C-alpha positions as CSV (number, residue, x, y, z in Angstrom):
1,X,0.0,0.0,-0.2
2,X,2.9,2.4,0.6
3,X,3.9,2.3,-2.6
4,X,0.6,3.5,-4.1
5,X,0.7,6.5,-1.5
6,X,4.1,7.4,-2.4
7,X,2.7,7.3,-6.2
8,X,-0.3,9.6,-5.8
9,X,2.3,11.9,-3.7
10,X,4.5,12.1,-6.5
11,X,1.9,13.0,-9.1
12,X,0.9,16.0,-6.6
13,X,-1.8,14.4,-4.5
14,X,-2.1,15.0,-0.7
15,X,-2.5,11.7,0.9
16,X,-3.4,10.4,4.4
17,X,-3.4,7.1,6.0
18,X,-7.3,5.9,7.2
19,X,-8.0,2.7,9.5
20,X,-7.2,-0.5,7.1
21,X,-10.6,-1.8,5.6
22,X,-12.0,1.6,7.0
23,X,-12.6,6.1,6.3
24,X,-11.5,6.9,9.3
25,X,-7.9,8.8,9.3
26,X,-5.6,7.5,12.1
27,X,-3.5,10.8,12.1
28,X,-4.4,13.5,14.9
29,X,-5.5,16.3,12.9
30,X,-7.3,14.1,10.1
31,X,-7.5,15.8,6.6
32,X,-5.3,18.5,7.8
33,X,-2.3,16.2,8.4
34,X,-2.1,15.1,4.6
35,X,0.9,15.2,3.0
36,X,3.0,15.1,0.1
37,X,6.2,14.3,1.8
38,X,7.9,11.2,1.0
39,X,9.3,10.4,4.2
40,X,6.2,11.8,6.3
41,X,4.2,8.9,4.5
42,X,6.8,6.7,4.6
43,X,6.6,6.5,7.9
44,X,3.2,6.3,8.0
45,X,3.0,3.4,6.1
46,X,5.7,1.3,8.0
47,X,3.8,2.5,11.4
48,X,0.9,0.4,9.5
49,X,1.4,-1.0,6.5
50,X,-2.4,-1.8,6.1
51,X,-3.9,1.6,6.2
52,X,-6.0,2.7,3.7
53,X,-5.5,5.4,1.6
54,X,-7.2,8.8,1.6
55,X,-6.8,11.9,-0.7
56,X,-7.9,15.8,-0.5
57,X,-8.9,16.6,-3.7
58,X,-6.8,19.6,-5.0
59,X,-8.0,23.2,-4.9
60,X,-10.6,23.4,-8.3
61,X,-11.2,19.9,-8.0
62,X,-14.4,18.2,-7.0
63,X,-15.3,14.5,-6.8
64,X,-19.0,13.4,-7.0
65,X,-19.2,10.4,-4.6
66,X,-22.0,8.2,-5.9
67,X,-23.5,5.7,-3.3
68,X,-26.2,3.5,-5.5
69,X,-27.2,2.3,-1.7
70,X,-28.7,5.9,-1.2
71,X,-30.0,5.8,-4.7
72,X,-27.3,7.4,-6.5
73,X,-26.7,6.8,-10.2
74,X,-24.7,8.1,-12.9
75,X,-27.3,7.8,-15.2
76,X,-29.0,10.8,-13.0
77,X,-25.6,13.2,-14.1
78,X,-26.4,12.8,-17.9
79,X,-23.7,12.7,-20.4
80,X,-20.4,12.7,-19.0
81,X,-16.9,13.2,-20.5
82,X,-14.1,11.1,-19.7
83,X,-12.3,11.3,-16.5
84,X,-11.0,9.9,-13.3
85,X,-13.4,7.7,-12.0
86,X,-12.7,4.8,-9.4
87,X,-15.2,2.1,-8.5
88,X,-15.5,2.1,-4.9
89,X,-15.5,-1.1,-2.8
90,X,-19.1,-0.3,-1.8
91,X,-20.1,-1.1,-5.3
92,X,-20.1,2.8,-6.4
93,X,-18.2,5.3,-8.0
94,X,-16.0,8.6,-7.4
95,X,-15.9,10.9,-10.6
96,X,-13.1,13.9,-10.6
97,X,-14.0,17.2,-12.1
98,X,-12.2,20.6,-12.4
99,X,-14.6,23.0,-10.8
100,X,-13.4,26.3,-9.0
101,X,-16.0,28.6,-6.9
102,X,-18.1,27.7,-3.8
103,X,-19.9,24.0,-4.3
104,X,-23.2,22.2,-2.7
105,X,-22.5,19.5,-0.7
106,X,-24.9,17.5,-2.8
107,X,-25.4,17.4,-6.5
108,X,-28.9,19.2,-6.5
109,X,-32.0,16.8,-7.7
110,X,-29.9,13.8,-7.5
111,X,-30.1,11.5,-4.2
112,X,-27.5,9.5,-2.9
113,X,-24.3,11.6,-5.1
114,X,-22.0,13.8,-2.6
115,X,-19.8,16.1,-3.6
116,X,-16.0,15.9,-2.2
117,X,-13.9,18.9,-2.1
118,X,-10.4,20.5,-1.0
119,X,-12.3,20.6,2.5
120,X,-12.2,17.0,3.0
121,X,-10.5,13.5,1.3
122,X,-11.8,10.6,-0.2
123,X,-10.6,6.9,0.0
124,X,-8.5,5.9,-3.4
125,X,-7.4,2.5,-5.1
126,X,-6.7,-0.3,-3.6
127,X,-8.0,0.5,-0.6
128,X,-10.1,-2.2,1.1
129,X,-13.8,-1.3,1.7
130,X,-15.3,-2.4,5.2
131,X,-17.3,-5.0,2.9
132,X,-14.4,-6.7,1.9
133,X,-14.7,-5.0,-1.7
134,X,-11.5,-3.3,-3.4
135,X,-11.4,0.4,-4.6
136,X,-10.2,0.2,-8.7
137,X,-9.4,2.4,-10.9
138,X,-12.3,2.2,-14.0
139,X,-10.4,5.1,-16.0
140,X,-7.1,6.9,-15.3
141,X,-7.7,9.7,-18.3
142,X,-7.3,13.1,-17.5
143,X,-9.2,15.0,-14.6
144,X,-12.1,16.8,-16.8
145,X,-13.8,20.1,-16.5
146,X,-17.3,19.9,-14.6
147,X,-19.8,19.2,-17.8
148,X,-21.9,22.6,-18.2
149,X,-25.4,20.7,-17.8
150,X,-23.9,20.2,-14.2
151,X,-22.7,23.3,-13.3
152,X,-26.2,24.8,-11.9
153,X,-26.4,21.6,-9.9
154,X,-22.9,21.5,-8.4
155,X,-22.2,25.1,-7.6
156,X,-24.8,27.4,-5.7
157,X,-26.3,30.3,-7.5
158,X,-24.0,33.2,-7.4
159,X,-25.8,35.9,-4.8
160,X,-25.4,39.2,-6.6
161,X,-24.6,42.5,-4.2
162,X,-26.6,44.8,-4.3
163,X,-25.2,48.1,-6.5
164,X,-26.6,51.4,-6.7
165,X,-26.0,51.3,-10.3
166,X,-27.7,50.7,-13.4
167,X,-28.0,47.5,-15.1
168,X,-26.7,49.1,-18.5
169,X,-23.2,49.9,-16.2
170,X,-22.7,46.5,-15.2
171,X,-23.2,45.3,-18.3
172,X,-20.3,47.2,-19.5
173,X,-16.4,46.0,-19.5
174,X,-15.7,48.2,-17.0
175,X,-18.6,47.1,-14.4
176,X,-18.2,43.3,-15.1
177,X,-14.6,43.9,-14.3
178,X,-14.9,45.6,-11.2
179,X,-17.4,43.0,-10.2
180,X,-15.1,40.2,-10.8
181,X,-11.9,42.1,-8.7
182,X,-14.2,42.3,-5.8
183,X,-15.8,38.8,-5.2
184,X,-14.8,37.0,-2.5
185,X,-12.3,34.1,-2.2
186,X,-15.0,31.6,-2.4
187,X,-17.1,33.3,-4.7
188,X,-14.5,34.6,-7.6
189,X,-14.8,31.3,-10.0
190,X,-18.2,32.0,-10.5
191,X,-18.4,35.6,-10.5
192,X,-16.0,35.3,-13.7
193,X,-18.1,32.4,-15.0
194,X,-21.5,35.0,-14.7
195,X,-19.6,38.4,-15.9
196,X,-18.1,36.5,-18.8
197,X,-21.4,35.2,-19.8
198,X,-22.5,38.6,-19.5
199,X,-20.3,39.6,-21.9
200,X,-20.6,37.2,-24.2
201,X,-24.2,37.4,-24.6
202,X,-23.8,40.9,-25.3
203,X,-21.8,40.7,-28.2
204,X,-18.9,42.3,-26.2
205,X,-15.4,43.1,-28.2
206,X,-12.0,41.6,-27.8
207,X,-11.0,44.6,-25.3
208,X,-13.9,43.7,-22.7
209,X,-13.2,40.4,-22.5
210,X,-9.8,40.6,-21.7
211,X,-10.5,43.4,-19.2
212,X,-12.4,40.6,-17.5
213,X,-9.8,38.1,-17.5
214,X,-7.3,40.2,-16.3
215,X,-9.6,41.1,-13.3
216,X,-10.0,37.4,-12.8
217,X,-5.9,37.3,-12.3
218,X,-6.0,40.0,-10.2
219,X,-8.7,38.4,-7.9
220,X,-6.6,35.5,-7.4
221,X,-7.6,33.3,-10.1
222,X,-4.4,31.6,-12.0
223,X,-4.2,32.2,-15.9
224,X,-5.3,28.5,-16.3
225,X,-8.5,28.9,-14.2
226,X,-9.1,32.2,-15.9
227,X,-9.1,30.7,-19.5
228,X,-11.1,27.5,-18.7
229,X,-14.1,29.5,-16.6
230,X,-13.7,32.1,-19.9
231,X,-14.1,29.1,-22.3
232,X,-16.8,27.8,-20.6
233,X,-19.0,30.7,-20.5
234,X,-18.6,30.9,-24.1
235,X,-19.6,27.5,-24.5
236,X,-22.7,28.0,-22.4
237,X,-24.1,31.3,-24.1
238,X,-23.6,29.5,-27.4
239,X,-25.2,26.3,-26.5
């Protein structure tokens, strides 16, 4: 098991030891102890070589935890792109997607499908379920962007602040860029998506779109996050 834990760490995923055939962390601080440091990981698994492996999803990544025992079904999510997909030891599924911003605790309108984020962790292969079933990878494709048709079901509605400005002003490049720059840390991606959607819907010129993208980076998003969110907004408007 230690070699698998080290492999996850080498790929940039922070791991933590879980109880053998269980899901509970065995370290003092739980998920907050998750690490990519090889020496730390070796020490954990040498102490208990049968520990399961937990991984904290990176920031900007969500894991859809589908539990058929509670009514969860992949079919409830519609058409999905290929992405990291694990078959859980209990007969469910873990589907990994890139999705920035604030997310719900469960997929809206889909019972039995929880959403795991960087604030928690997931059990990963080849861990053992309490039932004795082993977690297995079904697809190791690159983690895909969350499909547009799932965005509203995974991300809560963006709460727009009250502003004493006209709708026209908010629709200009200046107003949209300011809105993105002033977004709170947990709402930056959603704010950028909303602003970019407004701009594309109004056939904004490249100068306006560049101003919105710059505002996204100024707010703390990476260039890659900005590019992906802008592209998602463009596709959503064109659909």
